[in-house]
N, C-alpha and C positions, 0 to 999 in steps of 0.2 A: 592370606583368604583370598580369593578373587571376589570381584563386585560384579553383580548382576545387573543386566538394565532393570531387572525389577527393583533390586535396591536404589540402583540411581533415580528410578521413577519416585520412590517412597522418600529419599530424603530430599529431593526437590519439592515434592508435595510438602512434605514439613516446613522447607524454607519458606514457601510462601504463603502457607496457612489456610484459612478457609476459603474455598473457590468464591471468588467475589458475585453477587449478585446481578450485577450490569457491568459489562463490556464494550466501553463507547469502540465503536468502528473505526478501524483505518482507514482514512478515507483520501483518495485523490493523491496529489503530490501536495505536501505541505497544508493540507485542509485540515489533516489531524496532526499539527505540530505538535513541538514539545509544550509549547504553552496550556494547549486545550489537554493533552496526557497530563501532565502537570497538576492541572484543575480538578481535573474527574478523579486520578489517586489521591491527592490530599480528601476527599470525601469519604474514602475506603475503597471504592467501586477499582475497575482495572481501567488505566487511561492508556491509550494505544498510540503510539507515533505512528504515521505512514512512511516506509520505508522505500517507497518508489523514488528513483531520481534522487537520491539523497546528495549525492557527488555534485549535482548541478545547481540544486539547492543551496548546498554549503558555498558554493563558490559566487553564486548570486548574490548572495546575505553579505557575502566579503565584498562585493564589487558594489552593493549599495552604501556600504561604509560601515555596515554592523553596527547598526542602531542598538544603543545599550549597550554596546561590548559582549553580548552572550555567545558568539561563535570564538569570540578569542578568548573568553574566561574559559570554556569548554577545553580550547585547543591546549591553554594550556597546563591542563591535567591530563594530556595524552600521554601513553608510557614512552614515546619518542619523540622527544623535541626537536629534533632535527626536522622530521617530518612534518610536525607542525610548523615551522620556522621557513619551511620550503612553500605549503600551499599558503601562509599568511604574504610571501616573497610573490607568489604568483599572482594571487587573486586580490588581497584586498587595498581597498581605495579609500585614503583618508576622506571622509566627506561624502564619498559615492560618485559614481561616473554621473556624469552631465546625462540630461534627460533626454538628449537625442543620440547620445553613444550607446553602441549597441554591446550586448554583454559578451567578454571574451567566452570563447567555445571552450566546452570542456571535450575531451578526448571520446572517442565512443567505445564502449565494450566490444570487444570479440572473443574466442575462443582462448585466445592469448592475448589478454589486455596488457598494456604498456604498465611498466613498473609505477610511473609516475600518476597513473589512473586507479592501479589497486592500491595505493598511498591514501590518496584523496577517498575511496570509496570506503574505506576503513575508517579512517578519522571522521567523516561527515555521519556516517552511522554512529559512533562513537560519541557526538558532539550530540546530537537529536536524542541517543538515550540518557548520558550524562545531563543536559539540560532539565528533560522530562521527570527524572528523578532527585534533581535535586533540592534540597531543602525539607524533605519529610521523608515518613517512612511507608508510605504506601507502594502499589506497586504499579510497575510500567512495562508493556507490551509491543513489542513492533510490527509491522505488519506487512507481508512481503507476498508479491503478485509470482507464484510459478512460472508466470507465461515468462516474464523478465528474469531467465534463469542465469545469463551470462555473468550479473554482478552479485548474482546471491552469495556464493562462498564468502569473499571478502565485505559483504555487507554483514552478513551472520557474524562472523569474528570481530567487526566492528561495535554491533550491538553487545555481543558475550565481552569485551573489554568494560563496556562500561555497566555491566552487570545487569545485562534485562533481565525480566523477570519471565516472561512469556513471552513466545515467536510464533505469529498467528499466519499459515500461508493459505492461500486458495490460490483461486484461477489457475487449477491445472492439480493433476494428481501428486498430495505432498508426501508419498511413499518414502522417497529419500530424505527426507529433511530431518526425521528423529537423528538417523544415524549421521547425517551431515553435521550437525549439533554437536554429538556427543564427540567427534572427531576433533574438531573446532576447540571446543572447552577443554581438550587435552595438548592444542596448540599443534598438532598433527599435520600433516599433510592431508587435504580433502580433494575429493575429485566429484565433480554433481554430470551426470549423463546430459550432452544436448543434442536432439534431434537435430539432423541433417537433413533436408528434402534432398532426395534423388540418392544418399549414401544408405550402404547396403547395412550399417551400423552405426550407433550413436558415435560422436566424439564425445571427449569429457573438457570440461573446464577445470584445470587444476590449481587449487591455490596452496600456497608454503607459508603458513604463518610466519614462520621464523625467517622467511626473506624480508615481510614486511617491517615485524617488530621483533628485530632477536633478541634474546635474553642476556643481560648483563655479563659481560667474558667473566667479571668477577664473582658474579652472585652465585648462589645455591642451587640452584636450578629453578626452571619456572614450574610453581606449583597451577595445578588445575583450575580451570575458570568454575565460578558455580554455574549448574546448569538450570536453564528455565525450564518451564513448562514448554511443550509444544502442542498447540492448538491447530487441527485441521478443519479448513472450512470445507465442507460439504453442501452436497444437494440433492444425495441422494442416499439410501439405505445402503445399498448395493456396495458404494465405495466405502463408505464408514467400516460394513462388516467385514471387507477386505484387510483394511489397513488395520483395525483390532486383534484379525485371527493370527498377524504376523509380529513377534517379537520386535524385529528389525524396523518394521514400518508402524508398530502401535505408539498413536500420539498417546499424550496427557491429559484430552479432550477435545470435544468437537464444537465446534459452531454450525449448527445447520442454517442454510442461507435460503430463504425461499424468494422468489421471482418479483415480489414487490420490492425488494431491498434496491438500494442508487446502485450506481457504478455499474459494474458487469455482472451478468447474470447468466447462469446455466442453462442452456438453450431448452426447448422444450424435448421432451424423449418421442414424442410418435411423430407423424409427418409433417412437415413443416406448415405451418398456418398461419393467416395471418389476419387482422379485423381489421373494421373498414379505415383506422390510419396507420396500418401498415405495423401493430405490435404486434408480436408474436403472441400464440393461442397456446395457453397452458390446458393440460387437460386433468383427469384420474392419474394417469401416470405419473403427474409430478408432484402430486403431494406426497410428503415424506412423513413416515410413521415415527413420530417421536418417540412412541413409548420401546420399538425396536432397538433404535439406537442407544437410550438410556439403559436398556438390556442389556448392552455389553460391557455396562461397569464402569464407565468413565463419564467426567461431569458433561456435559450438555447444555451449551447455550442456544436460544431460538432466534432467529435473526430474519428481518423482513417484515414491514408493519408491524413491529412490537412494541415502539415506543410511548407504551401505556400502561398505568397502573394494571390495566384490565388485563394485557397480554402479560405483564408478569406475573402475575396469579393464574393463569392458563399454565406458562409453561412451567410452575413451579408446582402444578397438581397434576401435569405430567412425570413428574420425577426429574424434571430438568433443573440445570443449579442455577438458571436465571434467562435472562434475553442478551443480546447484542443490540445497542442502537445507533444508527447513525444520524441521518437527517439532523434529529432533534439536536444532536450536537455541532453539527454542520453549520448551522444556524446560530448558535450561541456566540455570546460576545466574545470567547477565547480562541474561536475557530481561525482558521490560516486563510479564509475565502475572502477575495478581496473586498472591501470594504463598500466600492459601490455596489458590487452584485448582489452583495449579502442585505443594502439598503434595500435593490430592488426587488430581490426575493421576500422579503418582510414585508413589504407594502403589499406584494401582489398576495402572499399569502393571507394576511388579514382582512382584503377585499376579495377573496374567493378567487382569484381573477390568475392562478398561477396555473400553465397545464404542464404536466409531464407526462413523457409518453417514452415508453421502450422502442428503440429503433435498431432493425437488426443489421442495418448496414453501417451506421455511423463509425463502428470501431474497427481500425485494423485487425484485431484479433479473428473476428466473426463471430463475435459470441454479442448478444444483444445487451445495450448498454442504455440506460435510464438518461434522458436528458431533460433538464427545466427549458421551456422555451422564454428566449429573454429575446429583446430586442438590441441589437450591436453585437451579440453573440455567433456561433456557427449555426444555431438556429433560422438566422437572419439570412436570408438570400443575398442581400447587397452587402453584407457583411463578407460572405462565401466568396461571391465573385470578385471583389476587391482585392484578396488577397494571390499574393503569387506562390504557386506549389515549390515548398522547398522541406528538404529533409535534413536538420542539422543536430537534432538530438537521439533518434534511433532507439531508443528503447523498445519499442514493439516490431522492431523488423527482424525475419526469420531467417536463420541461415541455411543456406542450399548448397549443391555440388556443382560447380559449373560443369559445362563440358569438357574443360581442359583439366578437371579433378580436384581443382583447388573451392575452399570454402568463400563465400562471399555471402554478402546479405541483402534483404530487399523487402519491402515493405509497401503494400497497395496505396499508400495516402502519399509517396512519394511522388516527384514530377512523372508524367505520364509516361515519356519516353525512356527515361532510366528505367523505371520499372520494367516494361515491355523490353526491352534490353535484356536486361535480367532473366526473361522466359517467364514474366508475370501475365497473368492473363487479363486482359482488357476489362473481363465482366467482373472481375474481383473490386475494381477501383470504383463501381457504381456509391455515390453515395459516402464515401469515407473520407474521415474527418483526421486530420493531424494530429491524433490524442495528445501527445506528448508537449507540442506547443501550445497546442488549446487548455490543457490543465497548469501549464507553469502560468499562462495567462489568468487564469483562474484563480490561481494564489498571488497575484499582483506583483508575479515579475514576467512580466511579456517581454520576450525577445522584441527589440528595437532595428525594425528595418526602414532607415530613413526617415521622412514623417510618419512612416506606418507602424504601427503596432499589432501582433498577432492577435485575432480575436479569441476570446475565451469558449469556452465550454462548461456547463455545469451541470453536475448531476444530483440528483436528489432521490429520496425515495418517493412511492407513488400516497403513502398517507402522508398527509400533511396537518391533519386535525389536533395532532398533541403540539405541532409548531405553533399553531392558532393560538391555542389554549394559552400556551405558556407567553406568546406575545400579549395577549388578549390580558393578563395577568400583571405581566412586566410594562405594560404601557408603552408596548411596541420593542424592547429589547429585555433577555433575560441572559443567565449567565451558565455555565457549565453545572455549576454546582445547583441552580436552579432545576435546571433538567433532570439530574438526580434525584433531587428531593420530590419532584413530579412523580419520576418514575418509581419509588418507593414510598409513594402515599398509600395508606392503609385502605 
């Protein structure tokens, strides 16, 4: 008897049980780390780890000496001990590297990433999900940005090996993700289309699971992995309806994200316009009819300024399963935000002195990106002026076809001369920030360049009142469990 896509959907829905009321946002680079996701999952809600740049996150944690031994404990459970050993031999430093020593670089992803990089990517995603799921029976998800497409197949496979319960994908059209996840769960060769600027057709990132973690030669064959729920993060009814209409693309639910959320936002759908401080202006065309998406028959979570009991009740009244909340967890005790930055934000929120704005230019992706104004970060002109432009991580690079017909990569935040030689337009560089390095600085792992440290950039949502209330009630701090309890207040 053949198993249909709908059969698979029913099976995995039964496995994860009733949809959670609260989805914790998968924020930044290691802001939504395993410790935060585990804390939320222990409350019975959906804890989500960020899947962004986990290969570098894992490598830097090991170079910092792996405090607590968490990464090494997870690697000890990885299905291929030889891969785990190679990663430890390459990156682990007992006691951590010296404060002025740069982190060892990690290879950058391409349409044909090196074997060692694919191994690290699979293992790093396994590690993050394994640790988030350790010691409880709650549900854990992982959040990916479709814009960062080159590592996606290897990343998803690592999360599946660790038994991830939800895969959440935004920052682009996630139509190809359900089929990608189904294929990887069967340990089969997976291919993901990658847009190449200047090419007549897309290229494909091809990932062969059995090349990375082969089955035992004496074993009975490899059983399929458990299928997670796939949540599409959308900002329009049109996209949600198109995804739901095709069984190949149909996700298991939607997160509908509004423009007040932190991080990247969808641009306004009308003519481009900005307010007096340069923020994009959203209008009636950007308002999402939640009831129409609920009518598609899949669970829906509402996101963007939804971190209050009142917002939860409004979402439920519309027929949604609940809300996704980010900022209220980003400032909690368990988040991966660097302690000095978290303390600054907490003080400023309690003093009603934190300005947050959506910036059209800051992200190399071209999408609006919401930033918190903090001294010493990328919003401080002095910190920007002191930084020497460098591109050594490259997660937001775009692939393009050179005049010679080969594939190369460029980013408007890389050094100007390099970008222009690659055919980039000078106008695209205005105001751009090296988000890759800035977000690693925000989670406390800035690259060291001699005596200098990469400046951070902090993103939070526009609605800070729930954070202020929790801080007041907690006398200056609060846990992720406190945030969940507040959101579920009757």
